[in-house]
N, C-alpha and C positions, 0 to 999 in steps of 0.2 A: 527268664526265670527257670530254675531247675529244682528237682526234688532235693530235700535236705536229709541229713542223717541226724538221729538223736540217740546218743548212747544210753540215756535214761528213758524209761517209759514216759510217754507224753503227759500222763497224769501227774508225773513228778517234775517234768521239765517246765510245765506251765502252771501258773497259780490258779487258773480258772478255765473251764471250757464254756464257750458260748454255743449252746446246742440249738440247732434248728429243731423244729418239732415234726412236722409232716415229712415222712420219709427217713427220719433219723431216729426219733423216739417212738413214733407210732405212724400208722397210716389209717386215717379215719379213726375207727374204734378198735382197730387191730394193733397189737404190739408189733414192733419191729424186732426181728431176731437179734439176740445178744444185747439189746439196748439196756434193759433193766439191770442185768447182772454186771455189765461193763460200767454203768454209771455208779452203781453201788460200790464197786471196787475202786473206781477213781476217787469217789468221795472218801472212802476208807483210807486212801493214800494221802488225804489232806487237800485234794483239789476242790476248789469252789465250783459252783455250778450256777449258770444263768440260762434260762430257757427263753430264747429269742424267736418270736414268730411274727410273720407278716400278716397273720390273720387277726383282724381287729374285731371279730365278731364276739368273742367271749371275754369275760373279765379274768384277771389274774387268778382269782379264787376258783373259777370254773376250770381253767386250764390246770391249775394245781391239783384239783380233784381228779381230773382226767389222768394226769401223770401218776398220781398216787394209786388210782384204781388199776394201773398196769404195773404196780410194784416198783415204780420209779420214784425215788425220794425227791420231793420238791416242796419247798415252802412257797407260799403265795408271793412273798417278797423276792423270790428268785425268778419270777416270771416278768419278762419285759416284752410288751406287745407293740405292734404298729399303732394301735390306738393311743398308747401312752406317748409314742414318738410324735404322732399327729397333734396331740394336745400340747406338747411342748412346742411344736412348730407354730401352732395357732397363737400361743402366748407371745411369740416374737412378731407375729404379723398383724395382730389386732389388739386393741386396748384391753387391759384386764377387766373382767366382768362383762365383756361384750356378749351380745346374743349370738348364738350359733345355731344353724340348722344342720341336723345330722341325717345323712343318707347311710344308714347302718343300724346297729343294734346296741345292746346293753354295754358291750365293751367300750364303744366310743362314747356313749352317754356318760358312763362312770368316769372315764379318763378326763373328759372335758369338764365335767362337774367338779371333779377333784382339783382342777386347775382354776376353778372359780368362775367358769363361764355359765351363762344362762342358756340352757337348751330350749329352743322353741320349735313349734310344729307347723309353722306356716311361713311362706315367703312374705305374707302381709305383716309379719312381726318385724320386718326389716332387719334380718340378721346381718351381722358384719362379716360372717364367713359361712360357707357351706363346707362341711367336712365329710368326706365319703370314705367308708371302709366296708369290707365285706360283711354281709350277714345274709342268711338264706331268705329272709323276709323282704329283702330289697326288690322292688318291682317298679312298674311304670309310674304309679302314682307318686311314690316317694322321690324317684329320680326327676320326675317332671316338676314337682314342687321345688326341688333343689335347683333345677335349671331356671325356674322363674326368679329365684333369689339371686342367682349368679348373673342373670341378664339385667337385674336391677342394681348390680354393682358389688355384690358380696364377693369376698375373696374365696377362691376355690382351692381347697386343700384335699389331697388324697393320701390316705394312710400308707398305701403301697400300690405298685403297678403290676403285680403278678397277673399274667394272663390266665393262668390255670390254677386249680386247687386240687391236690391229690386226695382222692377218696377211695373207699374199698373197691368200687366198681370201675375206677379209672380216673381220668382227669376231667374235672368239672370247670365251669366258668369261675375265674378268679376276679378279684376286685378290679384289676387292670382292664378286663374286658368290659365291665360295667361302667367304669370311669370313662372309657372311650365313647360310650353312648352319650353321656352327659357332655363330654367335650365336643362331640360332633354336633350336638343340638345347640350348644351355646357359642361355639367357636373359641372357647376359653380353655387354655391348657392349664391344668392344675399345678400348684406347687406341691411337690411330692416328698414323702419321706419313706422310711422303711428300707429294707434291703432292695437293691445293692448299694444304696447310698452309704458312704462310710460313717457318717455321724452316728447312725443308730448302733453300730458296733462299739463305738466309744462310749455311748450312753449306757449300753448294756453292761460293759465292763465296769464302768463307774458305779453302777447300781449295786455291785457286790464288792466294790473297792479292789478290783483286780488291777494289777500293774503289768502282768505278762499273760494276756489271755490267748487262748487257742480257739479259733472258730471251727465248728464241726458241722458239716453240711453235706447234702446230697445233690444240690442244684448248683451247676457251674455259674449260671447267669445271675443268680441272686446271692447265695451263700458265699461262694468262692470269689466272685467278682467284687462283692462288697468287702470281703476280708482283704483282698489284694489292695483295693482302693484305700482301705483304712490302715494299711501297713500292719496287718495282724496275720500271723501264721495260721495255716488252716489244715484240717484233716478232711479228706473227701472219703465218703463211704458209698458203697454200691447198693444200698438198700432202698433207694428212692428213684429219682427221675433220671439221672445221667449214668450211663453204663461205661464200660472200659473203653469202647470205641470213642465215645464222646470225650473222655478224659484225654485220650491219645491225640485227639484233634483239637484240643483246647487252644484258644488264642492266649497270648501271654497274660492278658488281663484276667483270665479265668483259670489259671493254673494253680492247683493246690500245692501246699508245701509237703504234705505227706499223703500217702495212699494206703487204704485198707479196704477189705471187702465189707467188714462190719465194724461195729464199735469195739470189738475185741482189740483192735489196733490202738485204742486209746491207752491201754495199759501195757503196751509193748514198746520196746526200743525199735527204732526204724533205721534201716541201713539203705542209703541211696546207692543206685548203680554207679559204677565208674564209667564215665563217658569220655570217649576219645573220638573226635570227629562226629560221625553219626552212628557210632557203635556204642552200645551200653552193655555192661557186664555186671552181674551180681551173683556170687557163688558159682554154681555150675550153669546158670542160665545166661542167655545173651539175646540181643536183638540188634539188627543193623539195617540201615537204609543205604544202599549202594547201587549205583548205576540204574537208578529208577526202580529198584526192587527192594521190598522189605522182607528180610529173612529172619528167622528166630530159631531158638532151640526147641520150640514147641508151639502148638496152636494157642491162640489167645483165648478161645473158648475153653473154659475149665482150667485156665492157666494157674500155676502157683502164684503166690504173691510176688515172689522174686521175678518171675517171668513177666508178670503184668507190669511191674515197675520198669523192667528193661524195655518193654515195647513202648511204654509211654515216654521214657527218657529218650529213646532213639527217635521217636516221631517228633518230639519237641525239638531235638537237635536238628533234625532234617528240615522241619518247618523254619527254624531260625536261620538255616543255611540257604533258604530259598525254595525248598520244595513246596509245590502248591498243595493246598488243602484237599482239593479234589483228587489229586494224584495219590496223596497219602490215604485218603478214604478208600480208594480202590485197592490199594496195596494191603490195607488192614483186612478188607473183605477177602482178599486172595492171598493171605499170609502164607508164605512158603516155609515149610518146616524143613530145616537143613538136616 
């Protein structure tokens, strides 16, 4: 897989953007640079928006309010959460109207209730399923009650398996880390939904009737891996988890279609480097992996967007030609400026 070109701005080439939230639109309670203005401009160009999050803690209304407080235009109906995906999965795994036990918060409770399930608060109620999603209130008592129900035969469903959750102070425990505790205690592996599973991208697109969506994300192993699996083009931005080095070392299943430093790239045309062998050129910039060495027209730190794209394209070509990931990682660290 290689980078693509787009003669038109991405906000015009694709009928909807499927935005990740943490690391793309905001980080905790802080806005991400360029996010609000870029989304406003994209919507002004006629592009639809859907805000897709693996966080099942909050309701679509609460997430919509959060976005609006940061001057990002968002309707509640444009939010698609892992809780909604988990409720959809539950509707396929257990009979309509069944009892469910929730390891989570109001986001999951609302989504499951809207699907017609009866949310109960004890394993003694004999729930047909235990559905777990992130919420800051989740602790030993709730997880233990859920484990009791699972050990008695309840289906175990996880809204997502993210190990970490980006917050203002850094990366905190995500739902995947807490799910592992219940899995370890019960020996039962949950049926999971959310990113990077492809279905949730299709569901998000369908929720706004999009036919040619673009996934926008900061995490390679969830946002981009899921988009690749769903056969949806993607834009990676450097405002969250994964940096330039991570992108250059990405395995084929986690390679984005387009690269930008911030969401400004959503409203720009994109030109992909010309790649010949393991050399990539774009404008006056270039990068090449040859004889075990990576050289370029400038350092990766503080690189122009063109140079960043060249380094990534050259590294992907080298990896596909058999260069080891460890060797490439060392070369990126010691990039030689010609």
